[in-house]
N, C-alpha and C positions, 0 to 999 in steps of 0.2 A: 337590244341589250339593256337600254335604259328601262324599258318596260319590265324586263325580267328582274332588274334590281329593285324597281319600285314594288313589284309584286312580292319579291322575297322579303323586302323591308316591312311591308304591310303584314305578311304572314308572321314574321318574327314578332311584331308588336302585338298581334292577336294572341299568339302563343304565350308571350310574356304576361299579357293581361290576364289570360285564363289561369296561368300558373300562379300569378300574384293573388288572384281571387281565391284560388283553391288553397294556397298557403295560408291566407288570412283566415279562411274557414277552419283549417286544421288547427291553427294556433288559438282560435277563439276560446276563451274560458267558458266552460259549461256552467253558466249561471243565467238566471232569468233576467230579463231586461228590467229597467228601472220601474218602480211602481208595482212590483210583483207582490201579491199577498203572502208569498211563501219565503221570500228572501229579503235581506237587507234590513235596515233600521225601521222601516215602515211596514214590516210584515205583520201578519196576525199573531197575537201573543195570547198567552194562557189566561190572562185576566181581562182580555178584550180592551175596552176603553180605560180600564183602571190599572193598566200595566205600566204606567209611566215610570214609577220608581220601584217597580217590583221585578225588573229584569236585570240580571248581573251584567256588568260591562263586558265580560269575556264572552258572552253569548251575543254575537253580532249579527246572526242571521246568515252566516256564510254557508252553513251546511243545511241540507234538507231536513225537515222535521224539527227545526229549532224554534220553539215557541217561547223561549226565554224563561223556562221553568227549571230551576236548579236550587231549591230551597236548602238542600243538604250540602251544596258546594262541591259536588262530586266531580264537576268538570272544570274546576278552577285551575288545576294544573294542566298545561297543554298536552303533555305526554299521557297523562291519565285520561284526559278527554279523548285523545286519539284512540287509545285502547278501548275505552268504553263504547265509542262510536262503532268500532269494528265489531265488538262483541254483540252490540244491539242489532246491527244490521244482519250479521250472520245468523243469530238466533231468530230474527224476524223471518228470514228466508226459510229456515228450517220449519218454523211454525206455520208458515203459509202452506208448505207441502204437507206438514203433519196434520193440520186441521182438515185439509182436503182428503187425506188418506184415512182419517178417523171417521169421516162422514160418508164417503162414497160407497164403500162395500156394504155398509148397513142399509143405505138408501137403495142400492141396487137389489139387495136381498128382499127388502120389504115392498118396493114399488115395481121392480122389473122381474122379480121371481128368479134372480140369479142364484144358483146353488153354490154355497161356499163350503158346505160340509160341517155339520155340527154347529157350534156357536162361533166359528171363525170369522163370521161377518162383523162381529163386534170387535172393535179395535184392540181392546186389552186381552182378548181371548184368541186373536189371530195367530200369535206366535206359537201357541201350543200345537197347532196343526202340523208343524214341521216334524214333530215326534210321532205323528200318527202313521199308520201303515201306508196311506196314500200320499203322505207328505203335504207340503204347502203349495197350493196352486193359485197363481195370481189371477184375481177376478174369477176364481172357480174353474179356470181352464188350464189343464196341464200343458197345452200346446203353447201357451204364452211364456210363463215362467214357472218352472217346477223345482222346488227346493225340498230336499229330504235329508241333507247333511248339515247340521248346525255349524260344525267347524269350518267346512268349506264355504258356507254362506257368509260367516263372519269374516273369514280371511279375504274373500273377494270384495266385500264391502270396505274393509280397511284399506286394501290396496288401491281400489278405484277411487275412493273418496280422498285418500291421502295424496294420490297423484293429482287429482283435480285441484285440491287445495294448494298443493305446491305450485302448480302452474298459475293459479290465480294470484298467489302472493308475488310470483315473479313477473306477472303481467304478460306472459307469452307461453305458447306451447314450446316443447323442446326444440332447440335450434332456432327459435324465432326471436325477434327483437321485442323488448317491452313496448307496449302500445300506449301506456299512460302512466302518469305519476301516481295515480291513486289505485292501489291493488284491489280496492273494493269494487271498482268499476273498470276492469281491465279492457273491456271491449274486444275487438278483433274476433277471434274464434268464439268468445263468450257472448257475442252479439251477432249471431248469424242472420238475424232478420233486419239488422241495421236500424234498430229502434233509437240508437243514440246518435244517429248521423246529424240530426238537427239539434243544435245546442239548447234552444228553448224547449223543445219537446222533451229532450233528455232531462232537463232541469225539473220539468213537471212530473215526469215519470219517477224520478228519484223521490219526490214528495209522496206520490201515490204509493210507492213501494213501502216506504217506512211507515206510513199511516196504516195501511192495510196489514203490514207485518206486526205492528204493535197490537192491533185488534186481534190478529191471529194468535199472538202469544197469550193474551187474556182468554181467548176462546179455548186454547189447549189446556190452560190451567183450569178452566171451568169444567172441561171434559174429565180431567183427572179427578177433581173433587166429586163430580157426579158418579164416576165409576166407584169411588171409595164408599160414598154414602148410599147410593141406590143399587149398585151392582149391575147397572144397565148402560147401554150405549146412548149417545146423544140423541139419535133419532127416536129411539123408544121412549126416552125421557120426554122429548118434545111431544110425541103422540099422547102420552099419558097426561101431560100438563094441559094440552088442548082439550082432552076429553073431560077433565074435571079440574079446572084451574084452582078452585078453592081448597082442594085436598092435596093435589100433587104440585107442590111448590116448595121453594127453598125454606120458607118459614116453618112449614109443617115438618119438614125433615130436621130442621134445626132444633125443634123441641125435643127430639129424641136424645140429643146430646146435652140437654140442660140437667145439671145435678139435681137430684131429688133427696129429700130427707130420708 
């Protein structure tokens, strides 16, 4: 009997220890440890070693991608900062998907010989394919996604994206419990691969996401300008530039917009 009690007590202590350890991990704030180059007062800043008096006091390095640059004071108000942070991250995520979507069809068309029909491989001409007789085929294959009705396509996009955004803001799927205080990183079903399980890894991934997202936003803007100026897609513009850099470049095209007498 005494042996059973000792065994039970030992098992109880082990279970409590595991529970305490697990609870500690779940409550751990997702921030990088001290000395991180991305977080805290000693993080990397926009002016490097000359950032001593150039960083506003309200930019403390608490959030990913904070390099202490806010010369216009757009983030001085906490509520405004919260709103801008959300807008930036959501736009960054869209830009990451958008940049990939702008480049991939044209690249597949030129390098892999995938047939998209007409000029629909170029991103700003792809939408017009939905009005053609064959409709719009994802990656040139009607067996993947075939769209031929613009009204139905828009309705489905609005419903699906609206539902996903609603669930993200709530931090849980319908009937579920919110999984985190930050709706920008809800986790749970939005993290099926468990990339955020480790706090330090999660903190680093946040930085990588916002840095690549900012680059993607600039890339998309560049693709827009290229489309207006050259009337070509990003891959074709790149090929033309590499073929004759001195002729096919931004400065050569800019001269066309210079006022003349």
